[in-house]
C-alpha positions in Angstrom: 27.0 20.7 18.9 24.1 21.1 16.5 25.3 21.6 12.9 25.5 25.3 12.0 23.9 24.5 8.6 20.7 23.4 10.4 17.6 24.8 8.6 14.3 25.2 10.4 11.1 25.0 8.5 7.6 25.9 9.8 4.4 24.4 8.5 3.0 24.5 5.9 6.5 24.4 4.4 7.7 21.3 2.7 11.3 20.2 2.5 13.3 21.4 -0.5 14.3 18.7 -2.9 16.8 17.3 -2.9 17.7 17.5 0.8 21.4 17.3 1.8 22.1 16.0 5.3 19.5 14.7 7.7 15.9 15.8 7.8 13.8 15.6 11.0 10.1 16.4 11.6 8.7 16.9 15.1 5.0 16.7 15.6 2.8 16.7 18.7 -0.3 14.8 17.5 -2.3 15.5 20.7 -3.9 12.9 22.9 -6.6 11.7 22.6 -5.8 9.5 19.6 -8.5 7.0 18.6 -9.7 5.8 22.0 -8.0 7.3 25.0 -9.6 10.6 26.0 -12.6 12.7 25.1 -11.5 16.3 25.4 -10.3 17.2 21.9 -13.3 19.4 21.2 -12.1 21.8 24.0 -9.1 22.7 21.9 -11.3 24.6 19.4 -12.3 28.2 19.9 -15.0 29.2 19.1 -16.6 25.9 19.9 -17.3 23.7 16.9 -20.9 23.6 15.7 -22.7 20.3 15.5 -22.1 20.0 11.8 -18.3 20.7 12.2 -17.7 18.3 15.2 -16.1 15.8 12.8 -13.1 18.2 12.6 -12.1 17.2 16.1 -12.4 13.4 15.5 -9.3 11.3 15.4 -10.1 10.1 11.9 -10.1 13.6 10.5 -7.1 14.7 12.5 -5.2 11.5 11.4 -5.9 12.3 7.8 -4.3 15.7 8.2 -1.3 14.3 10.0 -0.8 11.7 7.3 -1.0 14.4 4.6 1.5 16.7 6.4 4.0 14.0 7.3 3.8 12.7 3.7 4.4 16.1 2.2 7.4 16.8 4.3 8.8 13.3 3.7 11.6 13.7 6.4 14.1 11.0 7.1 13.0 10.8 10.7 9.7 11.7 12.3 9.4 12.4 16.1 5.9 12.3 17.4 4.6 13.2 20.9 1.4 12.3 22.7 0.8 8.9 21.1 -1.3 6.4 23.1 0.2 2.9 23.6 -3.3 1.4 23.8 -4.0 2.0 20.0 -0.5 2.9 18.7 -0.2 0.2 16.1 -3.6 0.9 14.6 -3.5 4.7 14.9 -0.2 5.0 13.1 -0.3 2.1 10.8 -0.2 4.6 7.9 3.3 5.6 8.8 4.6 2.2 7.7 1.9 1.0 5.2 1.5 4.3 3.3 4.5 6.5 4.1 7.3 4.0 4.2 8.6 4.6 7.8 9.6 1.0 8.5 11.7 1.8 11.6 9.9 2.7 14.8 10.7 3.1 18.5 7.9 3.7 21.0 8.7 5.1 24.5 8.4 2.3 27.0 6.0 3.8 29.6 3.4 6.5 30.2 0.0 7.5 28.8 1.5 10.3 26.7 4.4 8.8 24.8 7.0 9.9 22.3 7.6 7.7 19.3 10.3 8.0 16.7 9.9 6.7 13.1 12.6 6.5 10.4 13.1 5.2 6.9 15.6 2.4 6.8 16.4 3.2 3.2 17.8 6.5 4.3 19.2 6.1 7.8 20.6 3.2 9.8 20.1 2.9 13.6 23.6 2.5 15.0 22.8 1.9 18.7 19.8 0.7 20.7 17.4 3.5 21.7 17.7 4.9 25.2 14.6 5.7 27.2 15.1 8.3 29.9 12.6 10.5 31.9 10.2 11.6 29.1 13.0 11.7 26.5 13.8 9.1 23.8 17.3 9.0 22.3 18.0 7.4 18.9 21.2 7.5 17.0 21.5 7.2 13.2 24.0 7.1 10.3 22.9 8.5 6.9 22.8 6.0 4.1 23.7 6.7 0.5 20.5 6.8 -1.5 22.4 6.3 -4.8 20.8 3.0 -6.0 24.1 2.0 -7.5 25.6 1.8 -4.0 22.8 0.4 -1.8 23.2 0.4 2.0 26.5 2.3 2.0 26.9 5.0 4.6 27.4 8.5 3.2 29.9 9.2 6.0 30.9 7.8 9.3 29.2 10.7 11.2 26.4 9.8 13.6 23.3 11.8 14.3 21.8 11.8 17.7 18.1 12.6 17.9 16.5 13.4 21.3 12.7 13.2 21.1 11.3 15.0 24.1 7.9 15.5 25.8 8.9 17.3 29.0 6.8 17.5 32.1 3.9 20.0 31.9 2.8 22.4 34.7 4.8 24.1 37.3 7.6 21.6 37.1 10.5 23.7 35.8 13.1 21.9 37.9 12.0 18.5 36.6 12.0 19.8 33.0 15.6 20.9 33.5 16.6 17.5 34.9 14.9 15.8 32.1 16.7 17.7 29.4 20.0 17.5 31.1 19.6 13.7 31.5 18.7 13.3 27.8 21.6 15.5 26.5 24.0 13.8 28.9 22.9 10.4 27.6 23.7 11.6 24.0 27.2 12.7 25.1 27.9 9.5 26.9 26.8 7.4 23.9 28.8 9.7 21.5 31.9 9.1 23.6 31.3 5.3 23.5 30.9 5.5 19.7 34.0 7.7 19.4 32.1 10.6 17.8 33.8 14.0 17.6 33.4 16.3 20.6 31.3 18.6 18.5 28.7 15.9 17.9 25.6 16.1 15.8 22.7 16.4 18.2 19.1 17.3 17.3 16.8 18.0 20.3 13.2 18.3 19.4 9.7 17.8 20.6 7.3 19.4 23.2 9.3 21.3 25.8 6.1 22.7 27.6 7.8 26.0 27.7 9.5 28.7 25.6 12.2 31.3 26.3 11.1 31.5 29.9 11.8 27.8 30.4 14.9 26.6 32.2 15.0 23.6 29.9 15.1 25.8 26.8 17.7 28.1 28.5 19.9 25.0 29.1 19.7 24.1 25.4 20.7 27.6 24.4 23.3 28.4 27.0 24.6 25.0 28.2 23.7 25.5 31.9 21.0 27.0 34.2 22.3 29.0 37.1 20.5 29.3 40.5 19.4 32.8 39.7 17.1 31.6 36.9 13.5 31.9 37.8 10.6 29.9 36.3 7.0 30.1 37.5 8.3 32.1 40.5 10.8 29.4 41.6 14.5 29.0 41.2 15.5 26.2 38.8 19.1 25.2 37.9 21.1 22.4 36.4 23.3 20.6 39.0 26.5 21.3 37.0 27.7 23.6 34.3 27.8 21.9 31.0 31.1 22.0 29.1 29.1 22.1 25.9 26.8 24.8 24.5 23.9 24.0 22.4 22.6 26.2 19.6 19.0 26.2 18.4 
């Protein structure tokens, strides 16, 4: 389901130029942002000295985020842990300085996903879908050749599922969340008459690794009742007819 030519880059890498196909950056910016929360200093070990406390400030962290996102210059940027209270001010730089003039903010919660895109590169082809801690957006690549403005490179759609799955001992819920998000992509793809082997990118914060049922589902297409996470059995309600590849 995910294109086999997918290339994964780990910071501090920047995207090769020119990029062919769709580029997506996923970034958990960590709450607190500018106002909501106070605990950022706890994330640093050893503890920051008084003279280095500025490093944990939102202003300093935002400058680093701006620099990294700008260097990568992806078509689509998926953020997690943004605060709705100060979202517009905190991430004004995405539009004003980096050119991400398309944005969809998850509709509820204190820790929210948000997806940004550059309208000069991609076109949103269907309204975003807000599920349980997943945000689905669907795009079509545009031809960046200035002699042919606003023409699609191809008719292929790209589905981008921005996730921030439940934390803690909630393996069963994480599986349900990822199944719901992936299923929404398949239902939309069918409506849009996409090919069965659709282009789907699932990214974000899964709150788990290889031991997670949600990640297992993405890799194998289903989670059986014998799968144990945090000492408990977790499973998907039905076997998926599709198989996802990381």
